[in-house]
PLY file of the C-alpha trace (Angstrom):
ply
format ascii 1.0
element vertex 292
property float x
property float y
property float z
element edge 291
property int vertex1
property int vertex2
end_header
0.03 0.10 0.17
1.50 3.50 -1.00
2.20 5.96 1.93
-0.88 7.81 2.95
-1.25 11.03 0.92
-1.81 14.22 3.56
-3.55 16.55 1.35
-4.80 18.66 4.10
-8.39 17.99 3.17
-11.44 17.85 5.41
-13.00 14.37 4.50
-16.59 14.10 4.53
-18.21 11.65 7.04
-21.11 9.36 6.42
-23.54 11.69 7.85
-23.07 13.68 4.63
-25.03 10.95 2.80
-28.15 8.89 2.64
-27.22 5.28 2.62
-29.07 1.90 3.15
-28.37 -1.89 2.28
-31.34 -3.86 1.34
-31.11 -7.62 1.89
-33.69 -9.83 -0.17
-35.03 -13.21 0.23
-33.89 -14.27 -3.16
-30.32 -14.03 -2.06
-29.46 -10.43 -3.64
-28.64 -7.50 -1.81
-28.67 -3.88 -2.76
-26.92 -0.57 -1.94
-28.27 2.84 -2.34
-26.09 5.85 -1.58
-27.03 9.52 -2.09
-24.22 11.86 -1.72
-24.37 15.52 -0.79
-24.13 18.16 -3.28
-20.54 18.20 -4.94
-19.85 22.05 -4.51
-17.50 23.74 -7.09
-18.02 20.76 -9.39
-19.96 20.17 -12.55
-21.10 17.05 -14.54
-18.66 18.01 -17.21
-15.89 17.69 -14.77
-17.23 14.42 -13.38
-17.50 12.81 -16.91
-13.84 14.00 -17.73
-12.61 12.21 -14.68
-14.38 9.05 -15.41
-12.85 9.12 -18.82
-9.20 9.77 -17.75
-8.54 8.71 -14.14
-7.61 5.20 -14.95
-4.76 6.01 -17.20
-3.91 9.58 -16.27
-1.02 10.58 -13.90
-0.60 13.70 -11.80
2.56 15.23 -10.26
2.07 16.12 -6.57
4.07 19.10 -6.06
4.09 19.39 -2.11
2.38 16.52 -0.55
4.46 15.18 2.28
6.45 12.13 1.09
5.45 12.65 -2.50
7.28 16.16 -3.27
7.44 16.54 -6.98
6.48 12.94 -7.69
4.27 11.61 -10.51
1.48 9.09 -9.30
-1.58 7.59 -10.81
-4.48 10.15 -10.63
-6.41 7.36 -8.79
-4.17 8.28 -5.68
-5.78 11.62 -5.51
-9.41 10.12 -5.42
-8.80 8.65 -1.65
-5.77 9.76 0.62
-5.19 6.24 2.07
-7.39 3.30 0.43
-6.38 3.32 -3.40
-3.36 1.52 -4.70
-3.71 0.70 -8.14
-5.82 0.67 -11.38
-5.49 -0.82 -14.86
-7.64 -0.27 -17.70
-7.58 -2.71 -20.88
-9.39 -2.40 -24.30
-11.26 -1.52 -26.32
-10.34 2.15 -25.34
-10.97 5.49 -26.36
-8.80 8.21 -27.94
-5.83 8.92 -25.54
-6.41 5.60 -23.75
-9.77 6.96 -22.37
-12.27 4.68 -20.61
-15.28 3.73 -22.86
-18.12 1.18 -22.96
-17.00 -2.22 -23.30
-13.51 -1.71 -21.72
-12.32 -3.65 -18.62
-11.23 -2.00 -15.49
-9.17 -3.53 -12.57
-9.52 -1.78 -9.33
-7.15 -2.24 -6.46
-8.14 -0.70 -3.14
-9.23 -1.57 0.53
-12.08 -0.27 2.61
-10.94 1.99 5.49
-7.31 0.86 5.31
-6.06 3.14 8.26
-8.79 1.33 10.22
-8.99 -2.40 8.85
-5.78 -2.78 7.04
-6.37 -5.49 4.42
-9.77 -6.80 5.96
-11.76 -5.56 3.01
-9.68 -5.66 -0.19
-10.81 -5.09 -3.76
-8.88 -6.38 -6.73
-11.61 -7.04 -9.19
-11.72 -7.03 -13.23
-15.23 -5.20 -14.02
-16.54 -4.62 -17.51
-17.78 -1.00 -18.19
-21.28 -1.13 -19.38
-22.16 2.42 -19.56
-19.87 5.51 -19.89
-21.51 8.60 -20.68
-21.89 12.36 -19.78
-24.63 11.53 -17.15
-23.14 8.39 -15.75
-21.26 5.19 -15.16
-21.97 1.77 -14.93
-19.70 -1.44 -14.37
-20.02 -4.92 -13.09
-20.20 -8.71 -14.00
-22.30 -11.00 -15.86
-22.55 -14.81 -15.69
-23.57 -16.90 -18.81
-27.21 -18.10 -18.63
-27.66 -16.56 -15.37
-27.39 -12.70 -16.15
-26.00 -9.93 -13.88
-24.05 -11.06 -10.85
-22.85 -7.62 -9.98
-23.73 -4.10 -11.08
-22.70 -0.77 -9.75
-24.55 2.34 -11.33
-23.62 5.94 -10.86
-25.49 8.92 -12.12
-24.61 12.63 -11.78
-26.53 15.88 -12.98
-25.82 19.54 -12.46
-27.91 21.47 -10.07
-28.84 24.97 -11.15
-30.00 27.79 -9.15
-30.61 31.23 -10.94
-29.03 30.01 -14.15
-25.85 29.11 -12.54
-24.58 25.56 -11.55
-24.00 25.30 -7.83
-22.81 21.70 -7.61
-23.61 18.16 -8.74
-26.17 15.71 -7.49
-24.39 12.25 -7.46
-26.08 9.02 -6.68
-24.69 5.54 -6.36
-26.57 1.87 -6.38
-25.25 -1.58 -6.28
-26.64 -4.91 -6.88
-25.03 -8.03 -5.73
-26.11 -11.58 -6.60
-28.02 -13.29 -9.32
-31.77 -14.64 -9.27
-33.38 -17.53 -10.71
-34.39 -21.02 -10.19
-31.32 -22.62 -11.67
-29.60 -24.71 -8.47
-26.12 -22.86 -9.09
-27.69 -19.50 -8.48
-27.69 -19.96 -4.68
-24.36 -21.28 -4.81
-23.00 -18.35 -6.83
-24.55 -15.89 -4.54
-22.88 -17.57 -1.48
-19.53 -17.14 -3.33
-20.09 -13.68 -4.44
-21.37 -12.43 -0.96
-18.65 -14.02 0.89
-16.41 -11.25 -0.20
-18.83 -8.69 -1.31
-20.95 -8.95 1.90
-23.31 -6.39 3.46
-20.35 -6.05 6.10
-18.10 -5.07 3.34
-20.29 -2.41 2.32
-20.71 -1.07 5.63
-16.96 -0.38 5.58
-17.20 0.69 2.03
-19.88 3.51 3.07
-17.13 5.71 4.72
-14.76 4.77 1.97
-17.13 6.20 -0.78
-18.33 9.26 1.31
-14.79 10.23 1.33
-13.88 9.32 -2.20
-16.80 11.19 -3.86
-16.25 14.12 -1.34
-12.84 14.72 -2.49
-13.88 15.81 -5.90
-14.63 19.21 -4.38
-11.18 19.40 -3.42
-9.21 18.54 -6.49
-11.20 18.07 -9.35
-11.72 21.60 -10.37
-8.03 22.21 -10.33
-7.32 19.18 -12.50
-10.22 20.10 -14.94
-8.69 23.59 -15.59
-5.54 21.56 -17.04
-7.54 19.33 -19.31
-5.91 20.83 -22.28
-2.46 19.49 -21.32
-3.62 16.09 -19.86
0.04 14.67 -20.09
1.24 17.20 -17.53
-1.37 17.50 -14.79
0.01 18.75 -11.50
-1.53 19.18 -8.01
-0.43 21.19 -5.08
-2.16 21.80 -1.80
-2.85 25.58 -2.35
-5.27 24.19 -5.30
-7.74 22.94 -2.90
-10.88 25.05 -3.45
-12.91 23.87 -0.26
-12.17 25.46 3.20
-11.79 23.71 6.47
-14.96 25.06 7.96
-17.55 24.27 5.61
-21.35 23.87 6.60
-22.24 20.33 7.38
-24.19 18.48 4.52
-26.60 15.50 4.19
-27.36 13.43 1.22
-28.83 15.70 -1.56
-32.24 14.13 -2.22
-33.79 12.28 0.35
-37.18 11.65 -1.70
-35.24 9.98 -4.27
-33.23 7.80 -1.95
-36.47 6.70 -0.34
-38.11 5.95 -3.68
-35.08 3.67 -4.80
-34.98 1.77 -1.57
-38.67 1.31 -1.74
-38.31 -0.02 -5.23
-35.54 -2.50 -4.37
-37.37 -3.96 -1.53
-40.32 -4.64 -3.65
-38.58 -5.83 -6.87
-38.52 -9.64 -7.64
-35.11 -9.22 -9.37
-33.01 -6.16 -8.16
-31.05 -6.02 -11.41
-34.14 -5.44 -13.42
-35.18 -2.61 -11.13
-31.71 -1.04 -11.31
-32.10 -1.12 -15.16
-28.58 0.15 -15.47
-29.12 0.64 -19.40
-32.00 2.88 -19.10
-31.75 6.72 -18.77
-30.66 8.43 -15.78
-32.71 8.31 -12.71
-31.78 11.73 -11.94
-33.39 12.99 -15.40
-36.50 14.34 -13.55
-35.30 14.33 -10.05
-32.64 17.37 -9.82
-33.16 21.05 -9.15
-32.20 23.50 -6.39
-35.64 23.08 -4.75
-35.64 19.43 -4.49
-32.59 18.96 -2.03
-31.03 22.13 -1.15
-27.09 22.84 -1.23
-26.64 22.45 2.40
-29.15 20.20 4.37
-30.33 17.75 1.84
0 1
1 2
2 3
3 4
4 5
5 6
6 7
7 8
8 9
9 10
10 11
11 12
12 13
13 14
14 15
15 16
16 17
17 18
18 19
19 20
20 21
21 22
22 23
23 24
24 25
25 26
26 27
27 28
28 29
29 30
30 31
31 32
32 33
33 34
34 35
35 36
36 37
37 38
38 39
39 40
40 41
41 42
42 43
43 44
44 45
45 46
46 47
47 48
48 49
49 50
50 51
51 52
52 53
53 54
54 55
55 56
56 57
57 58
58 59
59 60
60 61
61 62
62 63
63 64
64 65
65 66
66 67
67 68
68 69
69 70
70 71
71 72
72 73
73 74
74 75
75 76
76 77
77 78
78 79
79 80
80 81
81 82
82 83
83 84
84 85
85 86
86 87
87 88
88 89
89 90
90 91
91 92
92 93
93 94
94 95
95 96
96 97
97 98
98 99
99 100
100 101
101 102
102 103
103 104
104 105
105 106
106 107
107 108
108 109
109 110
110 111
111 112
112 113
113 114
114 115
115 116
116 117
117 118
118 119
119 120
120 121
121 122
122 123
123 124
124 125
125 126
126 127
127 128
128 129
129 130
130 131
131 132
132 133
133 134
134 135
135 136
136 137
137 138
138 139
139 140
140 141
141 142
142 143
143 144
144 145
145 146
146 147
147 148
148 149
149 150
150 151
151 152
152 153
153 154
154 155
155 156
156 157
157 158
158 159
159 160
160 161
161 162
162 163
163 164
164 165
165 166
166 167
167 168
168 169
169 170
170 171
171 172
172 173
173 174
174 175
175 176
176 177
177 178
178 179
179 180
180 181
181 182
182 183
183 184
184 185
185 186
186 187
187 188
188 189
189 190
190 191
191 192
192 193
193 194
194 195
195 196
196 197
197 198
198 199
199 200
200 201
201 202
202 203
203 204
204 205
205 206
206 207
207 208
208 209
209 210
210 211
211 212
212 213
213 214
214 215
215 216
216 217
217 218
218 219
219 220
220 221
221 222
222 223
223 224
224 225
225 226
226 227
227 228
228 229
229 230
230 231
231 232
232 233
233 234
234 235
235 236
236 237
237 238
238 239
239 240
240 241
241 242
242 243
243 244
244 245
245 246
246 247
247 248
248 249
249 250
250 251
251 252
252 253
253 254
254 255
255 256
256 257
257 258
258 259
259 260
260 261
261 262
262 263
263 264
264 265
265 266
266 267
267 268
268 269
269 270
270 271
271 272
272 273
273 274
274 275
275 276
276 277
277 278
278 279
279 280
280 281
281 282
282 283
283 284
284 285
285 286
286 287
287 288
288 289
289 290
290 291
């Protein structure tokens, strides 16, 4: 594990989100996570990040232990839990991510607390890579989807100005069906990606997504020179005494939780190939930039 990166950021707590794990009788379980408004960010920035983060590098100018050191951009996305990422074809121009590519993520949940108790070293196929979202997961022949992670984001506009991004995350684990192997596969899948794993993941992801506010605007300003990205501590746009936030849209969160509870097959309800679930849900009156 690389040395912790001490960026000087105030990291978001789990209280900045709405979060629930839904366990289903058919052996599946689901995760719904609605983040606080990402202030200072735009959907265009988030989309740019997802295209480039698996392959880009960044020079850390003045981070303790990394002075004038080139690191994978992935190490900016979390100060302690990330250690490696690999993207294989088919790729977009400039080795960017695209639908159909395979991404191998290497990280561990809350490393400073749990060490290697909750590691990830998974190869996932990218099923959706678009200006409004991202989906990746695994499918099993004849049984369908076994794991799918779906993220959507959308600008929040107030008086004609973008004040932040609504960022919403959903995961479905496990196959469903009468085939005898379905139960066996679910037990294998959930032995690692268990509800307990995702309880630890909750803080990991609150921190990960929250750090967009700290570094992404500065990196996006350098997008025309993608081969020479730099980050120094004075590029952080977010102060140390910000007003606490909660998840941006509780009504959407509760609607999605109910849907997963009622669905016979959680993957069909998730419908990762459908238009964004945020398409009609986001405006400044439906959540609020501060209290959610």
